[in-house]
ZAMARGU-4260 file (C-alpha; in steps of 0.2 Angstrom, whole numbers, plus 5000, padded with zeros to 4 digits):
<rodrens>
0) 5237/5487/5513 | 5228/5476/5525 | 5233/5474/5543 | 5230/5459/5555 | 5223/5462/5572
5) 5237/5465/5584 | 5231/5466/5602 | 5249/5465/5608 | 5252/5483/5603 | 5243/5499/5607
10) 5234/5509/5594 | 5248/5522/5594 | 5261/5508/5591 | 5251/5501/5576 | 5249/5518/5568
15) 5268/5521/5570 | 5272/5504/5563 | 5261/5508/5548 | 5269/5525/5546 | 5287/5518/5547
20) 5282/5505/5533 | 5275/5518/5522 | 5290/5529/5524 | 5301/5515/5519 | 5291/5512/5504
25) 5295/5529/5498 | 5313/5525/5496 | 5309/5509/5485 | 5307/5519/5469 | 5293/5516/5457
30) 5285/5500/5461 | 5273/5489/5449 | 5257/5483/5457 | 5264/5466/5457 | 5280/5471/5467
35) 5269/5482/5479 | 5259/5466/5483 | 5274/5456/5486 | 5281/5469/5498 | 5265/5471/5507
40) 5264/5452/5509 | 5281/5451/5516 | 5278/5465/5529 | 5261/5457/5535 | 5270/5440/5537
45) 5284/5449/5547 | 5272/5459/5557 | 5261/5444/5562 | 5276/5432/5566 | 5285/5445/5577
50) 5269/5451/5585 | 5271/5454/5603 | 5290/5453/5603 | 5299/5468/5609 | 5317/5473/5608
55) 5328/5477/5623 | 5323/5495/5621 | 5305/5490/5624 | 5299/5495/5606 | 5290/5483/5595
60) 5302/5471/5586 | 5295/5474/5569 | 5303/5491/5569 | 5320/5482/5566 | 5316/5473/5550
65) 5307/5489/5543 | 5323/5499/5548 | 5334/5486/5539 | 5323/5486/5524 | 5324/5505/5523
70) 5344/5505/5524 | 5344/5493/5510 | 5332/5504/5499 | 5339/5521/5504 | 5357/5520/5510
75) 5364/5505/5500 | 5352/5508/5485 | 5353/5500/5468 | 5345/5483/5474 | 5329/5476/5469
80) 5312/5472/5477 | 5318/5455/5482 | 5332/5462/5492 | 5319/5473/5502 | 5307/5458/5504
85) 5322/5448/5511 | 5326/5462/5523 | 5309/5463/5530 | 5309/5444/5532 | 5327/5441/5538
90) 5323/5436/5556 | 5307/5426/5552 | 5315/5409/5549 | 5327/5411/5564 | 5315/5418/5577
95) 5298/5411/5572 | 5290/5394/5567 | 5290/5399/5548 | 5301/5388/5537 | 5311/5391/5522
100) 5299/5379/5512 | 5285/5391/5517 | 5295/5406/5511 | 5299/5398/5494 | 5281/5393/5492
105) 5274/5410/5496 | 5288/5421/5489 | 5301/5413/5478 | 5316/5402/5478 | 5328/5417/5477
110) 5320/5424/5493 | 5322/5407/5502 | 5340/5406/5497 | 5344/5423/5503 | 5335/5421/5519
115) 5344/5404/5522 | 5361/5413/5520 | 5355/5426/5533 | 5349/5413/5546 | 5361/5407/5559
120) 5366/5389/5561 | 5356/5380/5573 | 5359/5362/5580 | 5376/5362/5571 | 5387/5364/5586
125) 5379/5351/5598 | 5394/5340/5595 | 5407/5353/5590 | 5419/5365/5599 | 5409/5381/5604
130) 5425/5391/5600 | 5421/5388/5581 | 5403/5394/5583 | 5405/5413/5578 | 5417/5409/5564
135) 5406/5395/5557 | 5391/5407/5557 | 5401/5420/5548 | 5408/5407/5536 | 5390/5401/5531
140) 5385/5419/5528 | 5401/5423/5518 | 5399/5407/5507 | 5385/5416/5498 | 5396/5431/5493
145) 5401/5423/5477 | 5383/5416/5474 | 5372/5431/5479 | 5380/5447/5485 | 5363/5453/5492
150) 5365/5442/5507 | 5380/5451/5513 | 5373/5468/5509 | 5357/5464/5519 | 5368/5457/5533
155) 5378/5474/5533 | 5361/5484/5534 | 5356/5472/5549 | 5372/5475/5558 | 5371/5494/5555
160) 5354/5496/5563 | 5359/5485/5577 | 5374/5496/5580 | 5362/5512/5579 | 5351/5504/5593
165) 5365/5496/5603 | 5363/5508/5618 | 5348/5497/5625 | 5359/5481/5626 | 5368/5475/5642
170) 5386/5482/5643 | 5394/5465/5639 | 5383/5463/5624 | 5388/5480/5618 | 5406/5476/5619
175) 5405/5460/5610 | 5394/5467/5596 | 5405/5482/5594 | 5421/5472/5594 | 5414/5460/5581
180) 5409/5475/5570 | 5427/5482/5570 | 5435/5465/5568 | 5425/5460/5553 | 5409/5470/5547
185) 5418/5487/5545 | 5432/5479/5535 | 5420/5469/5524 | 5409/5485/5521 | 5425/5494/5516
190) 5430/5480/5504 | 5413/5480/5496 | 5415/5499/5493 | 5402/5504/5506 | 5413/5518/5513
195) 5399/5528/5521 | 5392/5512/5530 | 5410/5507/5535 | 5413/5524/5543 | 5397/5524/5553
200) 5400/5506/5559 | 5418/5511/5565 | 5411/5527/5574 | 5397/5518/5582 | 5408/5503/5587
205) 5421/5515/5595 | 5407/5523/5605 | 5407/5507/5615 | 5425/5501/5614 | 5434/5518/5618
210) 5421/5528/5626 | 5432/5542/5633 | 5442/5545/5617 | 5426/5545/5607 | 5418/5558/5618
215) 5433/5569/5618 | 5435/5569/5599 | 5416/5571/5597 | 5416/5586/5608 | 5431/5594/5600
220) 5423/5592/5583 | 5407/5600/5588 | 5416/5614/5596 | 5426/5618/5580 | 5412/5615/5568
225) 5409/5633/5564 | 5427/5637/5562 | 5429/5622/5550 | 5414/5626/5540 | 5420/5644/5538
230) 5437/5638/5532 | 5429/5626/5520 | 5418/5639/5513 | 5433/5651/5510 | 5443/5636/5502
235) 5430/5631/5489 | 5424/5648/5484 | 5438/5650/5471 | 5436/5632/5465 | 5418/5635/5462
240) 5422/5651/5452 | 5435/5643/5441 | 5426/5627/5436 | 5415/5635/5423 | 5431/5643/5415
245) 5438/5626/5411 | 5422/5620/5404 | 5414/5611/5419 | 5397/5618/5421 | 5388/5603/5430
250) 5397/5600/5447 | 5395/5598/5466 | 5409/5605/5478 | 5407/5602/5497 | 5417/5598/5512
255) 5416/5583/5523 | 5423/5581/5541 | 5434/5566/5545 | 5425/5552/5555 | 5429/5551/5573
260) 5436/5533/5571 | 5448/5539/5557 | 5454/5554/5568 | 5457/5542/5583 | 5468/5531/5573
265) 5478/5546/5567 | 5480/5552/5586 | 5486/5535/5591 | 5497/5530/5577 | 5505/5547/5574
270) 5505/5551/5593 | 5499/5569/5590 | 5484/5578/5599 | 5468/5582/5590 | 5473/5600/5587
275) 5488/5595/5577 | 5480/5583/5565 | 5483/5592/5548 | 5469/5584/5538 | 5454/5585/5549
280) 5443/5588/5534 | 5442/5586/5516 | 5433/5592/5501 | 5425/5583/5486 | 5423/5589/5469
285) 5410/5579/5459 | 5408/5583/5440 | 5394/5578/5429 | 5402/5573/5413 | 5400/5559/5400
290) 5409/5543/5405 | 5421/5544/5390 | 5427/5561/5396 | 5429/5557/5414 | 5448/5554/5415
295) 5453/5569/5405 | 5441/5581/5414 | 5446/5575/5431 | 5464/5578/5427 | 5459/5596/5421
300) 5451/5599/5437 | 5466/5593/5447 | 5477/5605/5436 | 5466/5619/5441 | 5466/5615/5460
305) 5485/5614/5460 | 5486/5631/5452 | 5476/5638/5466 | 5484/5629/5480 | 5501/5621/5481
310) 5500/5602/5481 | 5510/5589/5491 | 5517/5578/5478 | 5519/5563/5490 | 5500/5563/5493
315) 5494/5561/5475 | 5483/5545/5473 | 5477/5541/5455 | 5463/5528/5457 | 5456/5532/5440
320) 5470/5525/5430 | 5471/5510/5442 | 5455/5508/5452 | 5455/5498/5468 | 5449/5480/5466
325) 5432/5485/5474 | 5429/5497/5459 | 5433/5513/5468 | 5439/5527/5456 | 5445/5544/5461
330) 5459/5557/5461 | 5465/5561/5478 | 5478/5576/5482 | 5482/5585/5497 | 5485/5604/5495
335) 5491/5618/5506 | 5476/5629/5510 | 5475/5647/5518 | 5483/5649/5534 | 5495/5635/5532
340) 5482/5621/5533 | 5483/5605/5523 | 5466/5600/5515 | 5463/5584/5506 | 5454/5586/5489
345) 5445/5571/5480 | 5440/5573/5462 | 5428/5561/5454 | 5413/5560/5442 | 5395/5557/5447
350) 5397/5539/5441 | 5413/5537/5451 | 5404/5544/5466 | 5389/5532/5465 | 5401/5518/5465
355) 5411/5525/5479 | 5396/5528/5490 | 5386/5513/5485 | 5400/5500/5482 | 5396/5484/5474
360) 5377/5489/5473 | 5382/5503/5461 | 5390/5490/5449 | 5373/5483/5445 | 5368/5501/5439
365) 5383/5503/5428 | 5386/5485/5421 | 5399/5483/5409 | 5411/5495/5417 | 5430/5493/5416
370) 5431/5490/5435 | 5419/5475/5436 | 5432/5463/5430 | 5444/5467/5445 | 5430/5465/5457
375) 5424/5449/5450 | 5442/5442/5451 | 5442/5447/5470 | 5425/5438/5472 | 5433/5422/5464
380) 5447/5423/5476 | 5436/5425/5491 | 5424/5411/5485 | 5439/5399/5483 | 5445/5403/5500
385) 5427/5401/5507 | 5425/5383/5499 | 5442/5377/5505 | 5441/5364/5519 | 5448/5369/5536
390) 5446/5360/5552 | 5449/5376/5562 | 5435/5389/5558 | 5444/5402/5568 | 5460/5400/5558
395) 5449/5401/5543 | 5441/5417/5548 | 5458/5426/5551 | 5463/5420/5534 | 5448/5428/5526
400) 5452/5445/5535 | 5468/5445/5525 | 5457/5448/5510 | 5449/5463/5517 | 5464/5474/5518
405) 5464/5488/5506 | 5482/5493/5502 | 5486/5485/5485 | 5501/5484/5473 | 5500/5479/5455
410) 5513/5467/5446 | 5515/5459/5429 | 5517/5441/5424 | 5530/5437/5410 | 5516/5439/5397
415) 5511/5456/5404 | 5495/5451/5413 | 5492/5463/5428 | 5489/5456/5445 | 5484/5464/5461
420) 5491/5459/5478 | 5490/5466/5496 | 5505/5477/5501 | 5518/5466/5508 | 5515/5452/5496
425) 5530/5441/5492 | 5537/5431/5477 | 5528/5416/5486 | 5511/5425/5486 | 5513/5428/5467
430) 5518/5410/5464 | 5504/5402/5473 | 5492/5414/5465 | 5497/5407/5448 | 5496/5389/5453
435) 5498/5378/5469 | 5511/5367/5461 | 5521/5382/5456 | 5520/5389/5473 | 5525/5373/5482
440) 5541/5371/5470 | 5546/5389/5470 | 5564/5393/5474 | 5564/5412/5469 | 5560/5423/5454
445) 5568/5433/5441 | 5561/5451/5443 | 5566/5464/5430 | 5581/5454/5425 | 5587/5451/5443
450) 5587/5435/5454 | 5576/5438/5470 | 5573/5426/5484 | 5556/5419/5489 | 5555/5432/5503
455) 5557/5447/5491 | 5542/5459/5494 | 5534/5464/5478 | 5534/5482/5472 | 5522/5491/5460
460) 5526/5487/5442 | 5537/5472/5445 | 5537/5459/5431 | 5539/5442/5439 | 5546/5425/5432
465) 5544/5411/5445 | 5559/5399/5446 | 5556/5381/5452 | 5564/5365/5458 | 5555/5348/5459
470) 5564/5345/5475 | 5558/5360/5484 | 5544/5358/5497 | 5535/5371/5508 | 5541/5374/5526
475) 5535/5382/5542 | 5546/5397/5538 | 5536/5401/5522 | 5522/5407/5533 | 5533/5422/5538
480) 5535/5427/5519 | 5517/5426/5514 | 5502/5438/5517 | 5488/5432/5505 | 5475/5419/5512
485) 5477/5408/5496 | 5496/5406/5499 | 5495/5404/5517 | 5481/5391/5516 | 5490/5381/5503
490) 5506/5381/5514 | 5496/5376/5529 | 5487/5362/5520 | 5503/5355/5515 | 5511/5356/5532
495) 5495/5349/5540 | 5496/5333/5529 | 5514/5331/5534 | 5510/5333/5552 | 5496/5320/5551
500) 5508/5307/5545 | 5520/5311/5559 | 5505/5312/5572 | 5500/5294/5567 | 5515/5288/5577
505) 5511/5299/5591 | 5494/5292/5592 | 5501/5274/5594 | 5513/5280/5607 | 5499/5289/5617
510) 5488/5273/5616 | 5502/5262/5623 | 5506/5274/5637 | 5487/5276/5642 | 5486/5257/5642
515) 5500/5255/5654 | 5492/5268/5665 | 5475/5258/5664 | 5466/5273/5656 | 5454/5269/5642
520) 5460/5277/5625 | 5446/5287/5617 | 5443/5303/5608 | 5435/5311/5624 | 5451/5307/5634
525) 5462/5315/5620 | 5451/5330/5621 | 5453/5331/5640 | 5472/5330/5638 | 5472/5343/5624
530) 5463/5355/5635 | 5473/5351/5651 | 5490/5354/5642 | 5484/5369/5632 | 5486/5362/5615
535) 5476/5370/5601 | 5469/5354/5595 | 5472/5335/5595 | 5484/5335/5579 | 5496/5347/5588
540) 5495/5336/5604 | 5499/5320/5594 | 5512/5328/5584 | 5521/5335/5600 | 5521/5317/5606
545) 5528/5310/5590 | 5542/5324/5589 | 5546/5321/5608 | 5542/5339/5612 | 5529/5333/5625
550) 5535/5320/5638 | 5522/5306/5640 | 5528/5304/5658 | 5518/5320/5663 | 5502/5309/5661
555) 5507/5300/5678 | 5502/5315/5688 | 5484/5315/5681 | 5469/5306/5689 | 5454/5302/5678
560) 5436/5299/5683 | 5430/5289/5669 | 5434/5299/5653 | 5436/5315/5662 | 5451/5323/5671
565) 5448/5324/5690 | 5453/5342/5693 | 5450/5341/5712 | 5465/5330/5713 | 5477/5339/5701
570) 5485/5349/5715 | 5489/5365/5705 | 5491/5381/5714 | 5483/5397/5708 | 5494/5406/5696
575) 5499/5423/5703 | 5499/5439/5694 | 5514/5440/5683 | 5529/5449/5691 | 5530/5467/5685
580) 5512/5468/5680 | 5506/5475/5696 | 5514/5481/5712 | 5506/5479/5729 | 5507/5489/5745
585) 5506/5478/5760 | 5496/5463/5758 | 5492/5455/5741 | 5477/5462/5732 | 5462/5451/5734
590) 5451/5446/5719 | 5436/5455/5727 | 5444/5471/5723 | 5438/5468/5705 | 5419/5464/5705
595) 5417/5450/5691 | 5399/5447/5685 | 5392/5435/5672 | 5391/5419/5682 | 5408/5420/5691
600) 5410/5422/5710 | 5419/5437/5716 | 5434/5428/5723 | 5443/5421/5707 | 5460/5419/5700
605) 5464/5435/5689 | 5479/5444/5682 | 5482/5460/5672 | 5485/5458/5653 | 5503/5463/5648
610) 5497/5469/5631 | 5488/5484/5637 | 5492/5485/5655 | 5475/5492/5662 | 5474/5502/5678
615) 5460/5506/5690 | 5447/5517/5681 | 5450/5510/5664 | 5436/5503/5654 | 5440/5484/5655
620) 5433/5467/5651 | 5438/5450/5658 | 5444/5435/5647 | 5443/5418/5654 | 5460/5409/5650
625) 5464/5391/5651 | 5471/5387/5667 | 5476/5405/5671 | 5460/5412/5678 | 5453/5428/5671
630) 5464/5440/5662 | 5459/5459/5663 | 5461/5469/5647 | 5457/5487/5642 | 5442/5488/5630
635) 5454/5497/5618 | 5467/5484/5619 | 5475/5480/5602 | 5470/5461/5605 | 5452/5465/5611
640) 5443/5464/5594 | 5450/5447/5590 | 5448/5439/5607 | 5430/5445/5609 | 5425/5440/5591
645) 5433/5423/5591 | 5429/5418/5609 | 5413/5428/5615 | 5408/5415/5627 | 5424/5418/5637
650) 5421/5436/5639 | 5415/5442/5656 | 5410/5459/5663 | 5422/5467/5674 | 5421/5482/5686
655) 5434/5490/5697 | 5430/5489/5716 | 5437/5498/5731 | 5452/5491/5739 | 5459/5494/5756
660) 5476/5488/5751 | 5478/5502/5739 | 5486/5493/5724 | 5498/5501/5712 | 5498/5498/5693
665) 5512/5498/5681 | 5509/5511/5667 | 5520/5517/5653 | 5522/5534/5644 | 5531/5539/5628
670) 5537/5557/5628 | 5546/5568/5616 | 5550/5586/5613 | 5565/5599/5611 | 5580/5594/5621
675) 5585/5607/5635 | 5597/5608/5650 | 5588/5602/5666 | 5574/5594/5656 | 5576/5577/5665
680) 5576/5586/5682 | 5560/5595/5678 | 5551/5579/5673 | 5557/5569/5688 | 5552/5583/5700
685) 5534/5582/5693 | 5533/5563/5695 | 5542/5560/5711 | 5541/5578/5720 | 5525/5586/5715
690) 5514/5571/5712 | 5523/5558/5724 | 5522/5545/5711 | 5533/5530/5712 | 5544/5529/5696
695) 5551/5512/5690 | 5562/5518/5676 | 5565/5533/5664 | 5575/5533/5648 | 5577/5549/5638
700) 5588/5549/5622 | 5593/5566/5614 | 5598/5568/5596 | 5601/5584/5586 | 5591/5594/5598
705) 5576/5582/5599 | 5573/5570/5613 | 5562/5555/5615 | 5560/5542/5629 | 5549/5531/5640
710) 5544/5533/5658 | 5537/5518/5668 | 5528/5522/5684 | 5517/5514/5697 | 5500/5523/5699
715) 5484/5521/5708 | 5472/5524/5694 | 5469/5532/5677 | 5464/5548/5685 | 5482/5550/5692
720) 5489/5545/5675 | 5479/5558/5666 | 5485/5571/5679 | 5503/5566/5676 | 5501/5567/5657
725) 5493/5585/5659 | 5507/5591/5670 | 5521/5584/5659 | 5513/5592/5643 | 5514/5609/5652
730) 5533/5607/5653 | 5542/5619/5641 | 5549/5610/5626 | 5538/5594/5629 | 5529/5591/5612
735) 5519/5575/5616 | 5515/5563/5630 | 5506/5547/5626 | 5501/5531/5635 | 5510/5515/5628
740) 5502/5498/5625
</rodrens>
């Protein structure tokens, strides 16, 4: 391999670059002389074009494409040399003068097409709404999903390496990239069956979105590692001993800890502490048997495990008989191990494990398998959604995310064809999946001989016959009954057409009103009014005019300077912090108590988000709202991922400052435990007496010896909240105390 002169790097760096490339090559398998030459050519092009460029960490930029290529070759696996070449060149067209024509000429048309899919859109948004930029880029990328899956796989490898090296990025960028990863890339990796990559993406993202909780769980996992390893060793010993006795001689049995993100979700959703999560670890039994014998032998292994340990019948999952739509096959059961601990056991073959670990890439190795048809059908659905026209890219992105959810049910057509839907799907979802006309005219269904309404939620095994009426048409209410992106997009498309017809009269009404006010009618003026009155788009605005839900007389109070609203004359007062969100002592809190960066002055209009109620000391970010200043959210807010992903340009860094006025913040706690005489007195003594905290309200309800309730208090910062939580947990009979969003 030749190496061009690289004066921009030191001799040590050049030697390290060569070493990293050679190490990556070792994961590419056996290469022909032709393929090795192609790889070397791709590397040299990437090296020369990125020469002198460095990452935020200060290291040579070429480390990044080499690392992405290694992830493609080693961790995703199953892909060809073309994929590794594209990984090496994935940033060349976007960041250097090299063109796609050059790539096609010197490599191939396939390489050029894949890199085109990986290249961000440039120049496309000069005359479009910036809010659509992220969604449009993702849409372009995802359009290739049905054409060449390698684009998505390389993009996931690129995102994984970016997450692994996110520490060197500015804090705002860390939050943006981490939130986008949780919002879209981790679910996408999951849907493609890349479970290991999905789990790592989630853990790495949580490291930046929920720093305190991440550190707490990581520390506890490390501290309990030896105990867990000893327990797993004792648990699997009798399994290893018995497997040969039932005719299974080639196998692997090992334990795997739950991922930090997964544990965090259980802590939050089940409202239990780390110590009380019953399935902190799982074991995997992987058998090496012929494909024809997989199902029967997996069930034999299950029978052996359930003889050793008592199984929980409610926790049995058979994804061998009915694999997930991404091809995942495995038997899952949860059994009672020694010392009263629940352990999840996964049983699968080597082929199933390859599919489970490598996802869609593994299907290429095992072509012709029974699961490929289901995955191909999912790809067809996704591609149909991707190619549908939509004026609102953000709405489209949210529709696509519906297709990434895992929980599935299966139902049957009248002729016995099996179909899969997300959990919660309705009769309408089924009807639209069959045909758009069937969905639009659906009035109900006959299910297992009984009449059911369009809102009926489908159950596993239902056999469905759709009932129609030619006079039936979709309504806005139908969106409450549907979960699939296909059904929702078809309903919205119908409603949008209806709204356009009505909006035409609104357009005429607006034009007449503007003429009477001597304001020129133009699209720019409409856009200004849409923004000023906070409508989502011009169609909604014109529809509101036509339906008389918007009063055109409000236009009299607006002054225009040409085609732009003169905001200096609008006379609007700053909107105060919502009542009940924050209580102040003495004078009102000044905006300077929160230092806001990112191009904004210190003294700005701001308010505390009601959805997550941040308090001083919480990890927070600012979101620039329309007309309401900056809204302060916690980084672990339930709405954070979506806000940051869809509107990254409206996110600003926020830092708590010192305040002489000593503001108080409203926080809420949920508490439960064993009911006892004097319990309320003990709790209120800690809050008001011992810690001198101002309590807004407390409500405790007892039933059958168990109590639960909510406490709303005004506190100075999150340290005081943590102190209170700790004290309440020490009260005899109190089982859990958790902060409420």
